C-alpha positions in Angstrom: 33.2 -23.5 -12.0 30.8 -20.1 -11.7 31.5 -17.5 -9.2 29.2 -17.7 -6.1 28.1 -14.1 -5.0 28.9 -12.9 -1.9 25.6 -12.3 0.5 26.4 -8.1 -0.2 26.6 -8.7 -3.9 23.2 -10.5 -3.9 21.7 -7.8 -1.9 22.7 -5.2 -4.4 21.7 -6.8 -7.2 18.4 -8.0 -5.7 17.6 -3.9 -4.8 18.6 -3.5 -8.8 16.0 -6.5 -9.7 13.2 -4.9 -7.4 13.7 -1.3 -8.7 13.4 -2.6 -12.4 10.5 -4.5 -10.7 9.2 -1.0 -9.5 9.4 -0.1 -13.0 7.7 -2.5 -15.2 5.2 -3.0 -12.8 4.2 1.0 -13.0 4.2 1.3 -16.6 2.5 -2.0 -17.3 0.6 -2.9 -14.4 0.9 -6.1 -11.8 -1.3 -8.4 -13.6 0.5 -7.6 -17.4 3.9 -8.0 -16.7 5.7 -11.0 -16.5 9.1 -12.1 -15.0 9.9 -12.2 -18.7 9.8 -8.6 -18.8 11.9 -7.8 -15.5 14.2 -10.1 -16.8 14.9 -8.1 -20.7 14.7 -4.7 -18.7 17.9 -6.0 -17.4 19.2 -7.9 -19.7 19.4 -11.1 -17.8 17.6 -14.2 -18.6 14.8 -15.3 -17.4 16.1 -18.5 -15.8 18.8 -16.0 -14.1 16.0 -14.0 -12.3 14.5 -17.3 -10.8 18.0 -17.2 -8.9 17.1 -14.4 -7.3 13.0 -15.2 -6.9 10.8 -17.5 -7.1 7.5 -15.8 -8.6 6.3 -12.2 -9.8 4.6 -12.1 -6.7 7.5 -12.2 -4.5 8.8 -9.1 -6.7 5.5 -7.0 -5.8 6.0 -8.0 -2.2 9.5 -7.0 -2.3 8.9 -3.6 -4.1 6.5 -2.8 -1.2 9.1 -3.5 1.7 11.7 -1.9 0.4 9.3 1.4 -0.3 8.4 1.5 3.3 12.1 0.6 4.7 13.1 3.4 2.7 10.7 6.0 4.0 9.9 4.7 7.5 13.1 5.4 9.6 13.1 9.1 8.8 9.8 9.2 10.1 10.6 7.8 13.4 14.0 9.8 13.9 11.9 13.1 13.6 8.9 11.7 15.4 11.3 10.8 18.2 13.2 13.8 18.3 13.0 15.8 21.5 14.6 19.2 20.1 12.0 19.2 17.6 8.7 21.4 18.0 5.8 19.8 16.6 5.3 22.2 13.8 8.9 21.7 12.8 8.6 17.7 13.1 5.6 18.1 10.5 7.7 20.0 8.0 10.1 17.7 8.2 8.0 14.8 7.9 6.4 16.1 4.8 9.8 16.6 3.5 11.1 13.6 4.3 7.8 11.8 2.7 8.4 13.7 -0.7 11.9 13.4 -0.8 11.6 9.7 -1.1 9.1 10.3 -3.0 11.1 11.8 -5.5 13.7 9.5 -4.9 12.1 6.2 -5.7 8.9 6.8 -7.5 8.2 4.0 -9.4 9.4 2.4 -5.6 6.5 4.3 -4.3 3.9 4.4 -6.9 3.7 0.7 -7.0 3.3 0.7 -2.9 0.6 3.4 -3.4 -1.1 1.8 -6.3 -0.9 -1.5 -6.6 -1.5 -3.4 -2.6 -4.4 -5.0 -4.3 -2.8 -7.4 -6.1 -0.5 -8.9 -3.1 -1.4 -11.9 -1.5 -3.5 -11.6 1.5 -0.5 -12.7 3.9 1.9 -10.1 2.4 -0.8 -7.6 2.4 -1.3 -8.3 6.0 2.6 -7.8 6.5 2.5 -4.3 4.5 -0.5 -3.5 6.3 2.0 -3.4 9.7 4.4 -1.3 8.3 2.0 1.3 6.8 0.2 1.3 10.3 3.6 2.2 12.1 3.6 5.0 9.5 0.6 6.3 10.1 0.8 5.7 14.1 3.7 8.1 14.1 2.5 11.0 11.8 -0.6 10.6 14.4 1.9 11.0 17.5 3.8 13.9 16.3 0.0 15.8 15.6 -0.9 14.5 19.1 2.3 16.3 20.6 1.7 19.4 19.3 -1.9 19.3 20.0 -0.7 18.3 23.9 1.3 21.2 24.0 -1.0 24.2 22.8 0.6 24.6 19.4 -2.5 22.4 17.7 -6.1 23.7 17.8 -7.9 21.7 21.0 -10.4 20.3 19.2 -8.1 19.2 16.3 -9.1 15.7 15.2 -5.9 13.5 14.9 -7.0 10.7 13.1 -8.8 12.6 10.6 -5.9 15.6 10.4 -3.2 12.3 9.6 -5.2 10.9 6.9 -5.8 14.2 5.1 -2.4 14.6 5.5 -0.9 11.3 4.4 -3.8 11.0 1.6 -3.0 14.5 -0.1 0.8 13.4 0.2 0.3 10.0 -1.4 -2.0 11.1 -4.1 1.3 13.1 -5.7 2.0 10.1 -7.5 -1.2 10.9 -9.9 -0.1 14.4 -11.0 3.2 15.3 -10.2 6.5 15.0 -12.7 9.8 16.3 -12.8 10.7 19.2 -14.7 7.5 20.8 -13.4 7.1 24.5 -12.3 8.1 23.6 -8.8 10.3 21.0 -7.4 9.3 18.4 -5.1 10.8 20.4 -2.2 9.0 22.8 -2.8 5.8 20.8 -3.2 6.4 19.5 -0.3 7.0 23.2 1.9 3.4 24.2 0.1 1.7 21.8 1.6 3.2 21.8 4.9 2.5 25.5 4.7 -1.3 25.0 3.4 -1.8 21.8 6.4 -0.3 23.7 9.4 -2.8 26.9 8.6 -5.3 24.8 8.9 -4.3 23.2 12.6 -2.7 25.6 14.1 -4.3 27.5 17.9 -5.1 30.8 17.3 -2.6 33.6 17.8 -2.6 35.1 21.6 -5.3 38.0 22.3 -4.3 41.6 21.3 -4.9 42.2 25.4 -2.3 39.4 25.9 0.6 41.4 23.9 3.1 43.9 25.3 1.5 47.2 23.6 4.6 49.5 23.8 3.7 53.0 26.1 2.8 56.3 25.0 4.1 59.3 26.8 1.4 61.4 26.7 2.1 65.3 25.9 2.4 67.9 28.7 0.7 71.2 28.1 3.0 74.1 29.0 1.6 77.2 30.0 1.6 79.6 27.6 4.6 81.9 27.8 6.8 79.3 28.6 9.7 78.2 26.6 
């Protein structure tokens, strides 16, 4: 009699299957990929794969959900950290985003490029997670604006879209082994973004200027 997999073993196996599906979806596209392709990449039979999923759409949804489950907790921790200044929150948020992108390139690429293939109900569930992510990033920018660190005229919604849009475009051009690694790219993105939203430096008159002692002219003949 075959041994029944324990819940933990089944979860681990399912994670492997989801990542394998992400590789196939990314390389072949969702519509061309098949459960047989995914099973073959895992050295499984198609029948064995049906033990874990009922349809290809289930795996696509699982790819999207796992990608969000990996990236969302990091941003939640950063956004709610009262010891971090808003500009540092932006730096860490970008670092978190690109780190997950690097570690889970296939999953994140499927999340960003193949949402259109999800059934309506599944798309709505993923949209709620993505909206949560957008709201957390917006809250960081609002905090910086409220505290005077970011520009008073900053449109935080547009700024959020600009930042996430540029980060989410990385899968279109990034490849490992390039001139910069992913952490360096993240730092560059943070620097460019913050340079555009930081408040102006204090006026020169408000800065402390060192006093210069006047030279006293001595009477002639004196030492």
